[in-house]
N, C-alpha and C positions, 0 to 999 in steps of 0.2 A: 504494500500500500504506500509506503514511503516513496518508493521509486516512481509510482504513478503520479503522486503529487509533485515530486521533483520534476518529472517530465512535463507536466502541465505548466509549471512555473517557467521552465526553460522555453517551451513553445511560446508562451505569452511574451516573454522578454524578447525573443527573436522577432516575433511578428510586430510587436509594438515598437521595437527599435528600428525596423525597416519602414515604419509608417510615421515616425515621429515628426518628420519635416514636411508632410504633405497634408493638404486639407481639401476635401471635395467641395467644389463650388459649382454654380450653374450659370447659365447665360445671363440671367438678370444680375447676378453678382458682378460678372465681368463687365457688362455694359453700363454699370453705375459709374465707371471711371469715364469722365467726359472725353478725354483724348481718345480712348479706346472706342467709345460710341461714335465719335466723329469719323474715325477710320472705317468703322463698320458701315455707317450710313453712306459714305462716299464711294464705297466699292461696288462695282457691278461686274459679277463674274461672266465669263464668256458663255453665252447661251448654248452654243453647240457642244461645248465640253460638258456643260451641266446636263444636257440631255443624254449624252453618252454615259456619264457617271450614274445617272438615275437607274440605268439598267442593272448596275451592280450594287447599288447602295443598300438594297434590302439584305444583302449577304454580309454587310460590313459591320464592324464594331471598331471604335477608336478610343484610345486613352490619350489625353493631352496633359502634359506636365509643363507648367509655365510659372513665371514669377511676375508679379505686378511691377517689380523693381527693374525688370529686364527690358531693354529697348527692343531686342529681337522678338520677345513675346508681344510687346505692344504693337509691333509692326505686322505680326503674322497671325496671332490668335483672333483678332477681330475679323480678318479676311476669312479664316477658316469657319468662324461662326456664321458669316454671311453665306458661304457656300452651303453649309448644312441647312440653313434656313431656306435658301432658294431651291435646293434639291427637294426638300419637304417630303422625305420618306421616313415615316415613323419607325420603321424597323431598323434603321441605321442608328444604333445607340452610341452615344458619345459621352464619355466621362471626362470631366475637367478637374485637374488637381493643381492647386496652388502650392508651390514649394517655397521654403525659406531659402535665403542665401546660405551658401555653405558656411558652416561654423568656423572652419579654419582653412588656411591656404592648402593644407595637405589633404583635405577631404576630397576624394575623387568624384563621388557620385551624389546626386540629389536623392535618387532612389536606388539604393544599392542592389536590391534583388532583381531589378529590371535593367540595371546598367544604364540608368539615365544620368549621363555625365554633363549634358548641356541642355539649356532651355531656350526656347520651347522644344519639346520633343513630342511629336505626333506619332503614335504607334497604331498601325492598322492591322486588324485581325479579320480572318474569315474562318468560321467554325473553330474559334479559339486558337487558331494557328497564326502566328505573327507573319504578315505578308511583307511588311516593310516599315520604314520610319522616315520621317522628315525631321532632321535634327538642326536646330538653330535657325537656319535660313534655307529655303528651297533652292535647288539648283536653277530651276526655271521660275515658275510661279507655284504657289501652293496648289492651285487647281491642276496644273500640268503635272506636277510631281505626284499628286494623288492618282491621276490617270495612269502614270507609269507604274505605280505600285499595284493597282487593282486590275490592270489589263495585261 
């Protein structure tokens, strides 16, 4: 019995340790920041790419790790939000996680168990299998990079 309780404590510490620096947020939380809302409102995604992405969107899930303190997050997360809203496929589930700044210069990851080293990090899944990531800044645009991942 002692071993069982010890194991439970260890599991709790491991899980809570990997989650300590992230907080689930939603679209309303994100768009409360005026600068982020302005970027969201000003963006119009390419209609042809949106139509193509809609055909795959119901199979997708995404997790987004970002920081309000991060300029790359400010520049990319509102665009991603707009894409999700324009696609308007309820089955495409997206989770947003705000992360704290790294506590020390030698801390490598924001989320160690997922190897999230830079923010924003957009992780795309199909059937719980990771299909790809957009890390920090897209190579092309957020929408074009999403297309490359899911097609």
